[in-house]
C-alpha positions as CSV (number, residue, x, y, z in Angstrom):
1,M,12.8,42.0,-34.1
2,E,14.7,44.6,-36.2
3,H,17.3,43.2,-38.6
4,D,20.1,45.6,-39.5
5,T,20.8,45.1,-43.2
6,G,22.6,48.4,-43.7
7,L,19.9,49.5,-46.1
8,E,18.1,52.8,-46.0
9,H,14.3,52.8,-46.1
10,K,11.9,55.2,-47.9
11,F,8.2,54.9,-47.2
12,A,5.1,55.6,-49.3
13,R,1.3,54.8,-49.2
14,F,-0.3,52.6,-51.8
15,G,-2.0,54.4,-54.7
16,D,-5.6,55.6,-54.8
17,A,-7.5,52.4,-55.2
18,V,-5.3,49.7,-53.6
19,A,-7.0,46.5,-52.7
20,V,-6.0,42.9,-52.3
21,E,-7.7,40.9,-55.0
22,D,-9.0,37.4,-54.2
23,D,-5.9,35.9,-55.7
24,G,-3.6,38.0,-53.5
25,I,-2.6,40.5,-56.1
26,I,-1.5,44.0,-54.8
27,S,-0.2,47.0,-56.6
28,G,0.7,50.6,-55.9
29,Y,3.5,53.2,-55.8
30,A,6.4,52.3,-53.5
31,S,8.0,55.7,-54.2
32,L,6.8,59.0,-55.5
33,F,9.1,61.3,-57.4
34,G,9.5,64.9,-56.2
35,A,7.7,64.4,-52.9
36,V,9.5,65.5,-49.8
37,D,9.3,62.8,-47.1
38,Q,9.6,63.1,-43.3
39,G,13.4,62.5,-43.6
40,N,13.7,65.6,-45.9
41,D,14.6,63.5,-48.8
42,V,13.3,63.7,-52.4
43,V,13.6,60.9,-55.0
44,A,14.4,62.2,-58.5
45,P,12.9,60.7,-61.6
46,G,15.2,58.0,-63.0
47,A,16.7,57.2,-59.7
48,Y,15.9,53.5,-60.0
49,K,16.7,53.1,-63.7
50,A,20.3,51.7,-63.4
51,S,19.3,49.4,-60.5
52,L,16.3,47.9,-62.3
53,E,18.4,47.4,-65.4
54,A,21.2,45.7,-63.4
55,L,18.6,43.4,-61.6
56,S,17.1,42.4,-65.0
57,A,20.5,41.7,-66.5
58,R,21.3,39.3,-63.6
59,G,17.9,37.7,-63.7
60,A,17.3,38.9,-60.1
61,T,14.2,40.4,-58.6
62,V,13.2,43.0,-56.0
63,K,12.1,41.1,-52.9
64,M,8.7,41.5,-51.2
65,L,9.2,41.6,-47.5
66,W,7.1,42.1,-44.3
67,Q,8.2,45.2,-42.4
68,H,11.7,45.1,-43.9
69,D,12.5,41.8,-42.2
70,P,14.7,39.8,-44.6
71,A,13.6,36.6,-42.8
72,Q,10.0,37.2,-43.7
73,P,9.4,37.2,-47.5
74,I,5.6,37.3,-48.0
75,G,5.2,37.4,-51.8
76,I,6.6,38.1,-55.2
77,W,6.8,41.4,-57.1
78,D,5.9,40.5,-60.7
79,E,6.4,44.1,-62.0
80,V,8.6,46.9,-60.7
81,R,9.0,49.9,-63.0
82,E,9.4,53.6,-63.0
83,D,6.8,55.8,-64.6
84,A,6.3,59.6,-64.6
85,R,4.9,59.5,-61.1
86,G,7.3,57.2,-59.3
87,L,8.1,53.5,-58.7
88,W,5.2,51.3,-59.5
89,V,5.0,47.7,-58.1
90,S,2.6,44.9,-58.7
91,G,2.8,41.5,-57.2
92,R,1.3,38.5,-55.4
93,L,1.0,37.9,-51.7
94,L,1.7,34.2,-51.1
95,D,-1.2,32.4,-49.3
96,S,1.1,29.5,-48.7
97,V,3.1,31.7,-46.3
98,E,1.5,32.6,-42.9
99,K,2.7,36.3,-43.0
100,G,1.4,36.5,-46.6
101,R,-2.1,35.5,-45.5
102,E,-1.9,37.9,-42.5
103,A,-0.8,40.7,-44.7
104,A,-3.7,40.2,-47.1
105,A,-6.2,40.2,-44.2
106,L,-4.6,43.4,-42.7
107,I,-4.8,45.2,-46.1
108,R,-8.4,44.1,-46.6
109,A,-9.2,45.5,-43.1
110,G,-7.4,48.7,-43.7
111,A,-4.9,48.1,-40.9
112,I,-1.9,48.1,-43.4
113,D,-1.7,50.3,-46.4
114,G,1.9,51.3,-46.7
115,L,4.8,50.4,-48.9
116,S,8.5,51.0,-48.1
117,I,11.6,50.5,-50.1
118,G,14.9,49.2,-48.9
119,Y,17.8,50.7,-50.9
120,R,21.3,52.0,-50.9
121,T,22.1,55.5,-52.0
122,R,24.5,55.6,-55.0
123,K,24.2,59.3,-55.9
124,A,22.7,62.2,-54.0
125,T,23.1,66.0,-53.8
126,K,21.5,68.8,-51.8
127,N,18.9,70.8,-53.6
128,T,18.2,74.5,-53.2
129,E,15.9,73.9,-50.3
130,G,18.6,71.9,-48.4
131,Q,16.9,68.6,-49.0
132,R,18.8,65.4,-50.0
133,L,17.9,64.8,-53.7
134,L,18.3,61.1,-54.4
135,T,19.4,60.7,-58.0
136,E,20.6,57.1,-58.1
137,L,19.4,54.3,-55.8
138,E,20.2,50.6,-55.6
139,L,16.8,49.0,-54.9
140,W,16.9,45.8,-52.9
141,E,13.3,45.3,-51.6
142,V,9.8,46.7,-51.3
143,S,8.1,45.9,-48.0
144,L,4.5,46.2,-46.7
145,V,4.7,48.4,-43.7
146,T,2.4,49.8,-41.0
147,F,3.7,53.4,-40.9
148,P,4.9,55.0,-44.2
149,M,7.2,58.0,-44.2
150,L,5.6,59.8,-47.2
151,P,2.2,61.0,-46.0
152,S,1.2,62.7,-49.3
153,A,1.0,59.2,-51.0
154,R,-1.7,57.7,-48.8
155,V,-4.7,55.6,-49.6
156,A,-8.2,56.7,-48.6
157,A,-9.2,55.7,-45.1
158,K,-11.0,52.4,-44.9
159,S,-13.0,53.3,-41.8
160,E,-15.6,56.0,-41.0
161,D,-13.5,57.5,-38.2
162,S,-9.8,57.6,-39.1
163,G,-8.8,60.6,-37.0
164,L,-6.9,58.6,-34.4
165,E,-5.4,56.4,-37.1
166,D,-4.2,59.5,-39.0
167,T,-2.7,61.0,-35.8
168,L,-0.9,57.8,-34.9
169,R,0.4,57.5,-38.5
170,D,1.6,61.0,-38.5
171,M,3.4,60.6,-35.1
172,A,5.1,57.4,-36.3
173,A,6.2,59.1,-39.5
174,A,7.7,62.0,-37.5
175,F,9.5,59.5,-35.2
176,A,10.8,57.6,-38.3
177,G,12.0,60.9,-39.8
178,A,13.8,61.8,-36.6
179,R,15.5,58.4,-36.5
180,A,16.6,58.8,-40.1
181,D,18.0,62.2,-39.3
182,L,19.9,60.9,-36.3
183,A,21.3,57.9,-38.3
184,R,22.7,60.3,-41.0
185,R,24.6,62.3,-38.4
């Protein structure tokens, strides 16, 4: 069931060597700077700075959700920071939560390897290529997702034959991009 929170979503794949450690720790990039996604958006370096500072000042945290569902928190992000490459996150899946256990199993099996951010755009412009350049974002949550929107930030396939999986992932990303384009109109 989709919950309309009014937030936009931006998808990325986990980094190169993502894995769920025995204690449920996961980490990776939730957003990559300068990469064009299926919605024709580009996140600029520094886009999360003000939001992360505001969250810290309030003693608040970025939430870890399952598939952007606010009714399904599945863990805790212990570290959320910008670096030269993008938005890095590291956190713990909660084994005391059913969806947290399921998420860990799906990541270990290679069925889930995507991250997606839930955010509100504070400042954006069009760049010279006609893409929306996101320069300030209010970050609300980072979700584990099935189909990320940013194919260039994907983890290595976990199975020998990933052709069908890649095709389905690319199709889902194209549909997500089309939905995002329609929502902006």
